ROSE-4610 file (N, C-alpha, C; in Angstrom, 1 decimal, always signed):
// ROSE-4610
residu = [M/M/M/S/S/S/R/R/R/W/W/W/H/H/H/A/A/A/V/V/V/L/L/L/W/W/W/D/D/D/L/L/L/D/D/D/G/G/G/T/T/T/L/L/L/L/L/L/D/D/D/T/T/T/A/A/A/P/P/P/D/D/D/L/L/L/V/V/V/A/A/A/A/A/A/V/V/V/H/H/H/A/A/A/L/L/L/C/C/C/R/R/R/R/R/R/H/H/H/Q/Q/Q/R/R/R/S/S/S/A/A/A/P/P/P/P/P/P/F/F/F/E/E/E/R/R/R/L/L/L/R/R/R/P/P/P/F/F/F/A/A/A/S/S/S/Q/Q/Q/G/G/G/A/A/A/R/R/R/G/G/G/L/L/L/L/L/L/R/R/R/E/E/E/T/T/T/F/F/F/G/G/G/V/V/V/E/E/E/P/P/P/Q/Q/Q/Q/Q/Q/P/P/P/E/E/E/Y/Y/Y/E/E/E/A/A/A/L/L/L/R/R/R/E/E/E/E/E/E/F/F/F/L/L/L/A/A/A/H/H/H/Y/Y/Y/A/A/A/A/A/A/N/N/N/I/I/I/A/A/A/V/V/V/R/R/R/T/T/T/R/R/R/L/L/L/F/F/F/P/P/P/G/G/G/V/V/V/A/A/A/D/D/D/C/C/C/L/L/L/A/A/A/T/T/T/L/L/L/A/A/A/E/E/E/H/H/H/D/D/D/I/I/I/P/P/P/W/W/W/G/G/G/I/I/I/V/V/V/T/T/T/N/N/N/K/K/K/P/P/P/G/G/G/Y/Y/Y/L/L/L/T/T/T/D/D/D/A/A/A/L/L/L/L/L/L/A/A/A/A/A/A/L/L/L/P/P/P/L/L/L/P/P/P/V/V/V/A/A/A/P/P/P/A/A/A/V/V/V/V/V/V/V/V/V/S/S/S/G/G/G/D/D/D/T/T/T/T/T/T/A/A/A/R/R/R/C/C/C/K/K/K/P/P/P/D/D/D/P/P/P/L/L/L/P/P/P/L/L/L/L/L/L/Y/Y/Y/A/A/A/L/L/L/E/E/E/R/R/R/L/L/L/A/A/A/V/V/V/S/S/S/P/P/P/Q/Q/Q/R/R/R/S/S/S/L/L/L/Y/Y/Y/L/L/L/G/G/G/D/D/D/D/D/D/R/R/R/R/R/R/D/D/D/I/I/I/E/E/E/A/A/A/A/A/A/H/H/H/A/A/A/A/A/A/S/S/S/C/C/C/A/A/A/A/A/A/W/W/W/A/A/A/A/A/A/G/G/G/W/W/W/G/G/G/Y/Y/Y/C/C/C/S/S/S/G/G/G/E/E/E/A/A/A/A/A/A/A/A/A/S/S/S/W/W/W/G/G/G/A/A/A/D/D/D/A/A/A/V/V/V/I/I/I/P/P/P/R/R/R/S/S/S/E/E/E/D/D/D/L/L/L/A/A/A/A/A/A/R/R/R/L/L/L/F/F/F/A/A/A/E/E/E/A/A/A/I/I/I/G/G/G/G/G/G/D/D/D/G/G/G/P/P/P/W/W/W]
num = [1/1/1/2/2/2/3/3/3/4/4/4/5/5/5/6/6/6/7/7/7/8/8/8/9/9/9/10/10/10/11/11/11/12/12/12/13/13/13/14/14/14/15/15/15/16/16/16/17/17/17/18/18/18/19/19/19/20/20/20/21/21/21/22/22/22/23/23/23/24/24/24/25/25/25/26/26/26/27/27/27/28/28/28/29/29/29/30/30/30/31/31/31/32/32/32/33/33/33/34/34/34/35/35/35/36/36/36/37/37/37/38/38/38/39/39/39/40/40/40/41/41/41/42/42/42/43/43/43/44/44/44/45/45/45/46/46/46/47/47/47/48/48/48/49/49/49/50/50/50/51/51/51/52/52/52/53/53/53/54/54/54/55/55/55/56/56/56/57/57/57/58/58/58/59/59/59/60/60/60/61/61/61/62/62/62/63/63/63/64/64/64/65/65/65/66/66/66/67/67/67/68/68/68/69/69/69/70/70/70/71/71/71/72/72/72/73/73/73/74/74/74/75/75/75/76/76/76/77/77/77/78/78/78/79/79/79/80/80/80/81/81/81/82/82/82/83/83/83/84/84/84/85/85/85/86/86/86/87/87/87/88/88/88/89/89/89/90/90/90/91/91/91/92/92/92/93/93/93/94/94/94/95/95/95/96/96/96/97/97/97/98/98/98/99/99/99/100/100/100/101/101/101/102/102/102/103/103/103/104/104/104/105/105/105/106/106/106/107/107/107/108/108/108/109/109/109/110/110/110/111/111/111/112/112/112/113/113/113/114/114/114/115/115/115/116/116/116/117/117/117/118/118/118/119/119/119/120/120/120/121/121/121/122/122/122/123/123/123/124/124/124/125/125/125/126/126/126/127/127/127/128/128/128/129/129/129/130/130/130/131/131/131/132/132/132/133/133/133/134/134/134/135/135/135/136/136/136/137/137/137/138/138/138/139/139/139/140/140/140/141/141/141/142/142/142/143/143/143/144/144/144/145/145/145/146/146/146/147/147/147/148/148/148/149/149/149/150/150/150/151/151/151/152/152/152/153/153/153/154/154/154/155/155/155/156/156/156/157/157/157/158/158/158/159/159/159/160/160/160/161/161/161/162/162/162/163/163/163/164/164/164/165/165/165/166/166/166/167/167/167/168/168/168/169/169/169/170/170/170/171/171/171/172/172/172/173/173/173/174/174/174/175/175/175/176/176/176/177/177/177/178/178/178/179/179/179/180/180/180/181/181/181/182/182/182/183/183/183/184/184/184/185/185/185/186/186/186/187/187/187/188/188/188/189/189/189/190/190/190/191/191/191/192/192/192/193/193/193/194/194/194/195/195/195/196/196/196/197/197/197/198/198/198/199/199/199/200/200/200/201/201/201/202/202/202/203/203/203/204/204/204/205/205/205/206/206/206/207/207/207/208/208/208/209/209/209/210/210/210/211/211/211/212/212/212/213/213/213/214/214/214/215/215/215/216/216/216/217/217/217/218/218/218/219/219/219/220/220/220/221/221/221/222/222/222/223/223/223/224/224/224/225/225/225/226/226/226/227/227/227]
x = [-0.9/+0.5/+0.6/+1.6/+2.1/+3.2/+3.4/+4.7/+5.9/+5.5/+6.5/+7.2/+8.3/+8.8/+9.3/+9.2/+9.3/+8.9/+8.3/+7.7/+8.2/+9.1/+9.5/+8.6/+8.8/+7.9/+8.8/+8.6/+9.0/+8.1/+8.7/+8.0/+6.9/+7.6/+6.7/+6.0/+4.6/+4.0/+3.6/+3.9/+3.7/+3.2/+4.0/+3.3/+2.6/+3.1/+2.6/+2.3/+1.2/+1.0/+1.3/+2.6/+3.5/+3.4/+2.8/+2.7/+2.1/+1.0/+0.6/+1.5/+2.4/+3.3/+4.7/+4.9/+6.1/+5.4/+4.4/+4.0/+3.8/+3.4/+3.2/+4.5/+5.5/+7.0/+7.3/+7.1/+7.2/+6.4/+5.3/+4.6/+4.9/+5.5/+6.1/+7.2/+8.0/+9.3/+8.8/+8.0/+7.5/+6.9/+6.2/+5.7/+7.0/+8.0/+9.1/+10.2/+10.0/+10.7/+9.8/+8.5/+7.5/+7.4/+7.1/+7.3/+5.8/+5.2/+3.8/+4.2/+3.1/+3.2/+2.4/+2.9/+2.2/+1.1/+0.0/-1.0/-0.5/-1.3/-0.9/-0.9/-2.0/-2.0/-0.9/-0.3/+0.9/+2.0/+2.2/+3.2/+3.4/+2.2/+2.0/+2.8/+2.6/+3.6/+5.1/+5.6/+7.0/+7.4/+6.3/+6.6/+7.5/+7.5/+8.5/+9.9/+10.1/+11.3/+12.1/+11.4/+11.8/+12.3/+13.2/+13.6/+14.1/+14.8/+15.3/+14.2/+13.2/+12.2/+11.3/+10.8/+9.9/+10.6/+12.0/+12.5/+12.8/+13.2/+13.3/+11.8/+10.7/+9.5/+9.0/+9.3/+8.9/+9.9/+11.1/+12.1/+13.0/+12.8/+13.5/+15.0/+15.5/+17.0/+17.3/+18.6/+19.2/+20.4/+20.5/+21.5/+23.0/+23.4/+24.5/+24.6/+23.4/+23.3/+23.5/+24.1/+24.6/+23.6/+22.5/+21.3/+20.7/+20.8/+19.9/+20.1/+21.5/+21.6/+21.0/+20.9/+20.1/+18.8/+18.1/+16.7/+16.5/+17.4/+17.1/+17.0/+18.2/+18.1/+17.0/+16.5/+15.4/+14.2/+13.9/+13.0/+12.8/+14.1/+14.1/+13.9/+14.4/+14.1/+12.5/+11.8/+10.5/+9.8/+10.2/+9.4/+9.8/+11.0/+11.3/+10.5/+10.2/+9.4/+7.9/+7.6/+6.2/+5.8/+6.5/+6.7/+5.6/+4.6/+3.5/+2.2/+2.0/+0.7/-0.4/-0.3/-1.2/-0.9/+0.2/+0.8/-0.1/-0.5/-1.2/-0.8/-1.1/-1.1/-2.1/-1.7/-2.8/-3.8/-4.9/-6.2/-5.9/-6.2/-5.9/-4.5/-3.6/-2.3/-2.1/-2.8/-2.7/-3.3/-4.4/-4.8/-3.9/-3.2/-2.2/-1.1/-0.5/+0.4/+0.1/-1.1/-1.6/-1.7/-2.1/-2.3/-1.0/+0.1/+1.5/+1.9/+1.8/+2.2/+1.4/+0.1/-0.5/+0.1/+0.7/+1.2/+2.7/+3.2/+4.7/+5.5/+5.2/+5.9/+6.3/+7.7/+8.4/+8.2/+8.1/+8.1/+8.9/+9.2/+10.5/+10.3/+10.9/+11.0/+12.4/+12.3/+13.5/+13.4/+13.8/+13.7/+14.7/+14.7/+15.8/+15.9/+14.8/+14.6/+15.7/+16.6/+17.6/+17.0/+17.9/+17.7/+17.1/+17.4/+16.7/+15.5/+15.1/+13.6/+12.8/+13.4/+12.5/+12.6/+13.4/+13.3/+12.3/+12.4/+11.5/+9.9/+9.7/+8.3/+7.8/+8.7/+8.2/+7.9/+8.6/+8.4/+7.1/+6.9/+5.7/+4.4/+4.5/+3.4/+3.6/+3.4/+3.5/+2.8/+3.2/+2.6/+1.9/+0.9/+0.1/+1.0/+1.7/+2.9/+4.2/+5.2/+6.5/+7.4/+8.0/+8.8/+9.9/+10.4/+11.5/+12.8/+12.8/+14.0/+13.7/+14.5/+14.4/+15.7/+15.6/+16.8/+16.5/+17.2/+17.1/+18.1/+18.0/+18.9/+20.3/+20.7/+21.8/+22.4/+21.6/+22.1/+23.3/+23.0/+24.1/+25.0/+26.1/+26.8/+26.2/+25.2/+24.5/+22.9/+22.3/+20.6/+20.1/+18.7/+18.0/+18.1/+18.2/+17.9/+19.1/+20.1/+21.1/+20.5/+20.7/+20.0/+20.6/+21.8/+22.3/+21.5/+20.6/+19.7/+18.7/+18.2/+17.2/+18.0/+19.2/+20.3/+20.4/+20.9/+21.3/+19.8/+18.8/+17.4/+17.3/+17.3/+17.2/+18.2/+19.4/+20.5/+20.0/+19.8/+19.3/+18.1/+17.2/+16.1/+16.5/+17.6/+17.9/+16.9/+16.4/+15.5/+16.3/+16.2/+16.6/+15.7/+16.3/+15.6/+14.7/+14.9/+13.9/+12.5/+12.5/+11.3/+10.8/+11.3/+11.0/+10.3/+9.5/+8.8/+9.0/+9.2/+9.3/+8.2/+7.7/+6.6/+7.0/+6.8/+7.1/+6.3/+6.6/+5.5/+6.6/+7.7/+8.7/+9.6/+9.9/+10.6/+11.8/+12.7/+13.8/+13.6/+12.4/+12.0/+11.9/+11.3/+11.2/+12.7/+13.4/+14.9/+15.6/+15.6/+16.3/+16.0/+14.7/+14.2/+14.6/+14.4/+14.9/+16.2/+17.1/+18.6/+19.0/+18.1/+18.4/+17.8/+17.4/+16.4/+15.1/+14.5/+13.4/+12.2/+11.0/+9.8/+9.4/+8.9/+8.6/+7.1/+6.5/+5.1/+5.0/+4.4/+4.3/+3.0/+3.0/+2.0/+1.3/+0.2/-0.5/-1.3/-1.4/-2.3/-1.4/+0.1/+1.0/+1.0/+2.1/+2.4/+2.6/+2.7/+2.9/+1.6/+1.4/+0.3/+0.2/-1.1/-1.0/-0.4/-0.6/+0.1/+1.5/+2.1/+3.4/+4.0/+3.3/+3.7/+4.1/+3.0/+2.8/+4.2/+4.9/+6.0/+7.4/+7.3/+8.5/+9.1/+8.2/+8.6/+8.2/+7.3/+7.0/+6.2/+6.6/+5.8/+4.4/+3.8/+2.4/+2.3/+1.1/+0.7/-0.6/-0.5/-1.7/-2.2/-3.5/-4.1/-4.5/-5.0/-5.7/-4.8/-4.6/-3.9/-4.9/-6.2/-7.2/-7.2/-6.5/-6.8/-5.3/-4.3/-3.0/-3.2/-3.9/-3.6/-4.0/-5.2/-5.9/-5.0/-4.2/-3.5/-2.3/-1.5/-0.4/-0.8/-1.9/-2.0/-2.9/-3.5/-4.0/-2.6/-1.7/-0.5/-0.1/-0.3/+0.0/-0.7/-2.0/-2.5/-2.2/-1.3/-0.5/+0.8/+1.3/+2.4/+3.5/+4.4/+5.8/+5.6/+4.2/+4.1/+4.1/+3.8/+3.7/+2.3/+2.5/+1.2/+0.7]
y = [-17.8/-17.2/-15.7/-15.1/-13.7/-13.6/-12.5/-12.2/-11.9/-11.7/-11.3/-12.5/-12.8/-13.8/-13.5/-12.2/-11.5/-10.2/-9.8/-8.4/-7.9/-6.7/-6.1/-4.8/-4.6/-3.6/-2.5/-1.2/-0.3/-0.5/+0.0/-0.2/+0.9/+2.0/+3.1/+3.7/+3.9/+4.4/+3.4/+2.3/+1.4/+0.2/-0.7/-1.9/-1.5/-0.6/-0.2/+1.3/+1.6/+3.0/+3.4/+3.9/+4.1/+5.7/+6.5/+7.9/+8.3/+7.5/+8.0/+7.9/+6.7/+6.8/+7.5/+7.9/+8.8/+10.2/+10.6/+12.0/+12.1/+11.1/+11.1/+11.4/+10.8/+11.2/+12.5/+13.2/+14.5/+15.3/+15.1/+16.1/+15.7/+14.7/+14.7/+15.4/+15.6/+16.2/+17.7/+18.2/+19.5/+20.0/+19.1/+19.2/+19.5/+18.7/+18.8/+20.1/+20.5/+21.8/+23.1/+22.9/+24.0/+24.8/+23.7/+24.3/+23.8/+24.8/+24.5/+23.3/+22.4/+20.9/+21.2/+21.0/+21.0/+19.8/+20.1/+19.1/+18.0/+16.7/+15.5/+15.6/+16.2/+16.1/+17.0/+17.9/+18.5/+17.7/+17.0/+16.0/+14.6/+14.2/+12.8/+12.5/+13.6/+13.4/+13.2/+13.4/+13.5/+12.0/+11.3/+10.1/+9.3/+9.1/+8.3/+8.7/+10.0/+10.5/+10.5/+9.8/+9.6/+10.9/+10.6/+11.7/+12.7/+12.7/+13.8/+14.7/+14.1/+14.8/+15.6/+14.7/+15.2/+16.3/+16.2/+17.3/+18.5/+18.4/+19.5/+20.2/+19.7/+20.3/+20.9/+20.2/+20.7/+21.8/+21.5/+22.4/+23.2/+23.0/+23.7/+23.4/+22.2/+21.6/+20.6/+20.7/+19.9/+19.1/+18.0/+17.1/+17.8/+18.6/+19.4/+20.4/+20.7/+21.7/+21.1/+21.9/+21.3/+20.7/+21.5/+20.8/+19.7/+19.4/+18.2/+16.8/+16.3/+14.9/+14.8/+15.8/+15.7/+15.6/+16.4/+16.3/+15.1/+14.4/+13.3/+12.0/+12.2/+10.9/+11.0/+12.2/+12.3/+11.8/+12.0/+11.7/+10.1/+9.5/+8.1/+7.3/+7.9/+7.2/+7.2/+8.3/+8.3/+7.4/+7.3/+6.5/+5.0/+4.8/+3.2/+2.7/+3.5/+2.9/+3.1/+3.5/+3.5/+3.2/+2.1/+2.0/+1.3/+0.7/+0.1/+0.3/+1.6/+1.9/+1.9/+2.7/+2.9/+2.5/+2.0/+1.4/+0.1/+0.2/-0.9/-1.1/-2.4/-2.8/-1.8/-1.3/-0.4/-1.4/-1.2/-2.0/-2.9/-4.1/-4.9/-5.7/-5.1/-5.6/-7.0/-7.3/-8.5/-9.6/-9.3/-10.2/-10.5/-9.1/-9.2/-10.3/-10.1/-11.0/-12.5/-12.6/-14.2/-14.5/-13.8/-14.2/-14.5/-13.6/-13.9/-15.4/-15.6/-16.8/-18.0/-17.9/-18.8/-19.3/-18.4/-18.4/-18.7/-19.1/-19.2/-18.2/-16.9/-15.9/-15.3/-15.2/-14.6/-13.1/-12.4/-11.1/-10.7/-9.4/-8.8/-7.5/-7.0/-5.5/-4.8/-3.7/-3.1/-1.5/-1.1/+0.2/+0.9/+2.2/+3.1/+3.1/+2.6/+2.6/+1.8/+2.4/+1.5/+0.1/-0.8/-2.2/-2.3/-1.6/-1.8/-1.4/-0.5/+0.0/-0.8/-1.3/-2.3/-3.6/-4.0/-5.3/-5.2/-4.1/-3.7/-3.7/-3.1/-2.9/-4.2/-5.0/-6.4/-7.4/-7.0/-8.0/-7.8/-6.2/-5.8/-6.0/-6.1/-6.2/-7.4/-8.6/-9.8/-9.6/-9.9/-9.9/-11.0/-11.1/-12.5/-13.4/-13.0/-14.0/-13.4/-13.9/-13.7/-13.2/-12.2/-11.8/-12.8/-13.0/-13.8/-13.1/-11.8/-11.1/-9.8/-9.2/-7.8/-7.0/-5.9/-5.1/-4.0/-3.4/-2.0/-1.0/+0.1/+1.2/+1.1/+0.2/-0.2/-1.5/-2.2/-3.6/-3.7/-2.7/-2.6/-1.2/-1.1/+0.2/+1.2/+1.2/+2.6/+2.0/+3.2/+3.1/+3.8/+3.5/+4.0/+5.7/+6.1/+5.9/+4.7/+4.6/+3.5/+2.2/+1.6/+0.2/-0.8/-0.7/-1.8/-2.5/-1.9/-2.7/-3.6/-3.1/-4.0/-5.1/-4.9/-5.9/-6.9/-6.6/-7.5/-8.2/-7.9/-8.5/-9.5/-9.1/-10.3/-11.1/-10.8/-11.9/-12.8/-12.6/-13.4/-14.2/-13.7/-14.5/-15.3/-15.0/-15.8/-15.3/-14.1/-13.8/-12.7/-12.7/-11.7/-10.4/-9.0/-8.0/-7.9/-8.3/-8.1/-8.8/-9.8/-10.6/-10.1/-8.8/-8.3/-7.2/-6.8/-5.6/-5.1/-3.7/-2.9/-1.8/-1.9/-0.8/+0.1/+1.3/+2.2/+3.6/+4.6/+5.6/+7.1/+6.8/+7.9/+8.1/+9.2/+9.2/+8.3/+8.2/+7.5/+6.0/+5.5/+4.2/+3.8/+4.7/+4.5/+4.6/+5.6/+5.5/+4.5/+4.0/+2.9/+1.6/+1.4/+0.2/+0.2/+1.3/+1.5/+1.3/+1.8/+1.7/+0.3/-0.6/-2.1/-2.9/-2.2/-2.8/-3.6/-3.2/-3.6/-2.9/-3.5/-2.7/-1.9/-0.8/+0.2/+0.5/+0.4/+0.9/+1.9/+3.1/+3.9/+3.6/+3.5/+3.4/+4.7/+4.9/+6.1/+6.1/+5.1/+5.1/+5.7/+5.7/+6.1/+7.5/+7.9/+9.3/+10.3/+9.7/+10.7/+11.2/+12.1/+12.6/+11.9/+11.6/+11.0/+11.7/+13.1/+13.8/+13.9/+13.9/+13.7/+12.5/+11.4/+10.0/+9.9/+10.5/+10.4/+11.1/+12.0/+12.7/+11.9/+10.8/+10.1/+9.0/+8.8/+7.8/+6.6/+6.3/+4.9/+4.2/+2.9/+2.2/+2.1/+2.2/+2.3/+3.0/+3.8/+4.2/+3.6/+3.0/+2.2/+3.2/+3.8/+4.7/+4.0/+2.9/+2.2/+0.7/+0.6/-0.5/-2.0/-1.6/-2.6/-3.2/-2.5/-2.7/-3.6/-3.6/-4.1/-5.6/-6.5/-7.9/-8.1/-7.6/-7.8/-7.3/-6.2/-5.7/-6.6/-7.0/-7.8/-8.8/-9.6/-10.7/-10.4/-9.3/-8.9/-8.6/-8.3/-8.2/-9.4/-10.5/-11.8/-12.0/-11.4/-11.6/-10.9/-9.7/-9.1/-9.6/-10.7/-11.3/-10.3/-10.2/-9.3/-8.2/-7.8/-6.5/-5.5/-4.1/-2.8/-2.9/-2.2/-2.1/-0.6]
z = [-13.5/-13.1/-13.3/-12.4/-12.6/-13.4/-14.0/-14.7/-13.9/-12.4/-11.5/-10.8/-10.5/-9.9/-8.4/-8.2/-6.8/-6.7/-5.7/-5.4/-4.3/-4.3/-3.3/-2.8/-1.6/-1.1/-0.4/-0.5/+0.5/+1.8/+2.9/+4.2/+4.5/+4.8/+5.3/+4.1/+4.1/+3.1/+2.0/+2.1/+1.0/+1.5/+2.4/+3.0/+4.3/+5.1/+6.5/+6.5/+7.1/+7.5/+8.8/+8.6/+9.9/+10.4/+9.5/+9.8/+11.2/+11.6/+12.8/+14.1/+14.0/+15.2/+14.9/+13.5/+13.3/+13.7/+13.3/+13.7/+15.1/+15.8/+17.3/+17.9/+17.3/+17.9/+17.8/+16.6/+16.3/+17.3/+17.5/+18.4/+19.8/+20.3/+21.6/+21.6/+20.6/+20.7/+20.8/+20.0/+19.9/+21.4/+22.1/+23.5/+24.2/+24.1/+25.0/+24.9/+23.5/+23.2/+23.3/+23.7/+24.0/+22.5/+21.5/+20.1/+19.6/+18.8/+18.2/+17.3/+17.4/+16.6/+15.2/+14.0/+12.9/+12.8/+12.3/+12.2/+11.4/+11.9/+11.1/+9.6/+9.0/+7.6/+7.1/+7.7/+7.1/+7.0/+8.3/+8.3/+7.7/+7.4/+7.0/+5.5/+4.5/+3.3/+3.6/+4.8/+5.0/+5.8/+6.0/+6.7/+6.0/+4.8/+4.1/+4.0/+4.4/+4.3/+5.8/+6.8/+8.0/+9.0/+9.8/+10.5/+9.7/+9.1/+8.0/+7.5/+6.9/+6.3/+7.5/+8.5/+9.6/+10.3/+10.6/+11.4/+10.5/+9.3/+8.4/+8.3/+8.2/+8.0/+9.3/+10.5/+11.8/+12.4/+12.3/+13.0/+12.2/+10.8/+9.7/+9.9/+10.5/+10.5/+9.5/+9.1/+8.2/+8.8/+8.4/+9.1/+9.4/+8.4/+8.6/+9.8/+10.2/+11.6/+12.7/+13.5/+14.9/+15.9/+15.9/+16.8/+16.0/+14.8/+14.2/+14.8/+15.1/+15.8/+17.0/+17.9/+19.1/+19.2/+18.1/+17.9/+17.3/+16.5/+15.6/+16.7/+17.7/+18.7/+19.6/+20.0/+20.7/+20.2/+18.9/+18.0/+18.0/+17.6/+17.4/+18.5/+19.8/+21.0/+21.1/+21.0/+21.3/+20.2/+19.3/+18.2/+18.5/+18.9/+19.1/+19.9/+21.1/+22.2/+22.1/+21.1/+20.6/+19.2/+18.6/+17.2/+16.5/+17.3/+16.6/+17.6/+17.9/+18.5/+17.6/+16.6/+15.8/+14.2/+14.1/+12.7/+12.3/+11.1/+10.3/+9.1/+8.6/+7.1/+6.4/+5.1/+4.4/+4.1/+3.7/+3.4/+2.2/+2.1/+1.1/+0.9/+1.8/+1.7/+2.2/+3.2/+3.8/+2.9/+1.9/+0.9/-0.2/-0.4/-1.5/-1.2/+0.0/+0.6/+0.6/+0.9/+0.8/-0.6/-1.5/-3.0/-3.4/-3.2/-3.5/-3.0/-1.6/-1.1/-1.8/-2.2/-2.8/-4.1/-4.8/-6.1/-6.0/-4.8/-4.6/-5.0/-5.0/-5.3/-4.1/-3.9/-2.7/-2.9/-1.6/-1.5/-0.5/-0.6/+0.5/+0.6/+1.8/+2.2/+1.8/+1.1/+0.8/+1.5/+2.4/+3.2/+3.5/+3.6/+4.1/+5.8/+6.4/+7.9/+8.5/+9.4/+10.2/+10.7/+10.6/+10.7/+12.3/+13.3/+14.6/+14.6/+13.7/+13.8/+13.0/+11.7/+11.1/+11.8/+12.4/+13.3/+14.3/+15.0/+16.1/+15.6/+14.6/+14.0/+13.4/+12.7/+12.4/+13.5/+14.7/+15.7/+16.3/+16.5/+17.1/+16.5/+15.0/+14.1/+13.2/+13.6/+12.8/+11.4/+10.3/+9.0/+8.8/+8.0/+7.8/+6.9/+6.3/+5.6/+5.9/+6.3/+6.4/+5.2/+5.1/+4.1/+3.7/+2.5/+2.2/+2.5/+2.5/+2.6/+3.2/+4.0/+4.6/+4.5/+3.8/+3.6/+4.1/+5.0/+5.8/+5.4/+5.9/+5.4/+5.7/+6.6/+7.0/+6.6/+6.0/+5.6/+4.8/+3.5/+2.6/+2.8/+2.1/+2.2/+1.7/+0.7/+0.1/+0.3/+0.6/+0.5/-0.9/-0.7/-2.0/-1.9/-3.0/-4.4/-4.9/-4.5/-5.0/-5.2/-6.3/-6.5/-5.6/-5.0/-4.3/-3.2/-2.5/-1.7/-2.4/-3.4/-4.3/-4.9/-5.3/-6.1/-5.1/-3.7/-2.7/-2.3/-2.1/-2.0/-3.1/-4.2/-5.4/-5.3/-5.2/-5.1/-4.0/-2.9/-1.9/-2.1/-3.1/-3.4/-4.9/-5.5/-6.6/-7.6/-7.7/-8.9/-9.8/-11.0/-11.9/-11.8/-11.7/-11.7/-12.8/-14.0/-15.0/-14.9/-13.8/-13.6/-12.1/-11.9/-10.4/-10.3/-9.4/-9.4/-8.0/-7.9/-6.7/-6.4/-5.3/-5.0/-4.0/-4.2/-3.4/-3.5/-2.5/-2.5/-2.5/-2.9/-2.9/-4.2/-4.9/-6.2/-6.1/-4.8/-4.7/-4.9/-4.4/-4.9/-6.1/-7.1/-8.4/-9.1/-8.7/-9.2/-8.8/-7.7/-7.3/-8.1/-8.2/-8.9/-10.4/-11.2/-12.6/-12.7/-11.7/-11.9/-11.4/-10.8/-10.7/-11.6/-12.7/-13.9/-13.4/-12.3/-12.1/-12.5/-12.6/-12.9/-11.5/-11.7/-10.5/-10.6/-9.7/-9.4/-8.2/-8.4/-7.4/-6.5/-5.2/-4.5/-4.1/-5.1/-4.8/-3.5/-2.8/-1.4/-0.5/-0.7/+0.5/+0.6/+1.0/+1.4/+0.4/-1.1/-2.1/-2.5/-3.3/-3.9/-5.5/-5.8/-7.1/-8.2/-8.3/-9.3/-9.3/-7.9/-7.9/-8.4/-7.9/-8.5/-9.9/-10.6/-12.0/-12.7/-12.1/-12.8/-12.4/-11.8/-11.3/-12.5/-13.4/-14.4/-14.2/-13.1/-12.5/-13.8/-13.8/-14.8/-14.8/-13.5/-13.1/-11.8/-11.9/-10.4/-10.1/-8.9/-8.3/-7.3/-7.5/-6.7/-5.2/-5.5/-4.3/-3.7/-2.5/-2.1/-2.2/-2.2/-2.5/-3.7/-4.7/-6.0/-6.3/-5.7/-5.8/-6.2/-5.5/-5.9/-7.2/-7.5/-8.9/-10.0/-9.7/-10.7/-10.9/-9.8/-10.0/-10.6/-10.8/-11.5/-12.8/-13.0/-14.4/-15.2/-14.8/-15.7/-16.3/-15.8/-16.4/-17.7/-17.8/-19.1/-20.1/-20.0/-21.0/-21.3/-20.8/-21.1/-20.8/-21.6/-21.4/-22.1/-22.8/-23.2/-22.3/-22.8/-21.9/-21.3/-20.2/-19.3/-19.4]
């Protein structure tokens, strides 16, 4: 048995590698505006921050600036129309989900991605095991780093935070999990760097997605002790 009664995942950069399609939408925006497009490698670390991070890095705009909203709408329209062209599960994630199902451990998604994009992505890219709960950025009144989305998901699952684990690749994921009294592991395979993740106060940093299933169930050996 695993020590975890539920495992919750961030979406972009943790469960799915969505950066290729997100960056493609930015590049399309750059072409339309006759602007030089930053290379994929430069933009990939901002994929977990969605439109706000990608537009800030590419166009130097913030939400309070007048030109931001039009760029955001244009970006989201292109992304929504091409949402699962190159997006894939990270290596080993399908096996991890299957292992959780074999042990009757429910899993869910808690993301800041707007619900219409989350739903479209999951419909276009069916998962090998269906999530027991999906919480998007507009499902609850507040989004991460506030703990409310995680608490909402766990309430739906009828699982206590103390027996739950949240996986994420951004500082706000770790902050939200700890604020909800969940354990928090940083997805070192995602869009963060391992060095950055180590500074977030995560309970563990898992460098490779291929190792996640083994790590989840290795934790059972240690009981409730520290890892």
